[in-house]
N, C-alpha and C positions, 0 to 999 in steps of 0.2 A: 564693630561699629562701621557703617558705610562711610566712605570718604565723601566730604561735601564737594559737589561739582561747582568749581569756581571758573568763570569764563572771562576772557579778555574783554575789556570794555565795561565790566560790571563794577559797581561801587559797593563797598562794604565798610562797616565800622571795623576798625583794626586797632589793636592795642600796640602802639609804637613803644619801643623800649625806653625806659627811664634811665638816667645816668646813675652810676654807683652812688650810694649814700656818702661815700668817702671822697667823691670828686669835688674839688673846689673850683674847677674850671667852669666858666660860663658856657653852656651848651646852646648853640643856635639851631640845632636840629629840632624839628617838631617832635614832641613827646606826648605820651598819654593816648587816649582813645580819640581817633579822628576818622572822618570819612576818607577812604582811599580808593583810587582807581587802579584796577588790575591791568597791567600792560604786558605781562608775560603771555606767551602763546598758549592756546588751548591744549595742545599736546603735552607741553611741559606741565601745565596746570593739572592735567589728568594724572600724570605719572609721578611727579615730584612732590615731596612734602613742602617744598619752598615755592613761594609765589612772589613775583616782582610787582611792586606797587608804586604809585605816586600819591603822596598825601595831599589833602585839601586843607586850606586855612581860610578863616573868615576875614583875615587881615588883608584889606584891599587898598591900603594907602599907597603902596608902591608896587607896580607890576613891571617886571622885566621881560625882555623878549623870550627868555627861556621859561616863562611861566604863562599859564593860560587862565584868563578870566572866565568864570562860568557862573551859572546859577543852579543851585542844588536845593530842591524842595522850597523854592521861593526866596532863598537867601543867596546874596552875592558871595562869591568865594573865589579863591585862586588855587589852581592845581600847581603844586610845587614840583615842577619837572626836575629841577635841580636837586631835589631831595629823594631821588630814586633809591629804592632799597628792596632787598629780598628778605622776606620773613617767613617763618614757619606758618603753615595754614592753621595751626592751633590758635594763633593770635587773631583769627578772623571771627567777627561776630555776625550780626544780622546783615543781610543784603539790603541795600538802600534803593538801588535802581541800576540803570544802565545808561551810558552816554550814547548819543546818536553818532552817525558816521562822520558828520561834519566836525563835531567836537573832537572825535578820535583823530581825525586828520590834523587838526590844530595841535593836538598833543604830540603826534608823530613829528610834525615840523619842529616843535620845541625840543623834542628829544634829539633831533639831528643837530640843533644848535648846541645843546648841553653836552652831547657826547662827541661833537665835531665829526659826525658821520659823513661819509661821502655818499652821494646818491647813486 
């Protein structure tokens, strides 16, 4: 079976891990199927079975400097840059779309804040 070509800046439906059935701890990480923005580079995405993503949420009541407000298919949402994670490409579903350069630059600024990266 050919490997799905996944590129940086694309948005996919991704199945985010659910907590263990035995866990009694309240989990604040996004779970279940959500739109996710691919942030790993194209070379890594081509060769690795793992892809780095940022999930979207429709919860827009609080937006922090390390999050990015956006509109996806006519719905307001937030890219949760603080919930960056790397997942197996098998968890990726249908491609939803691609972000423009301006939004990707906003995401990159938020990643610098989240990860305390030097310029």
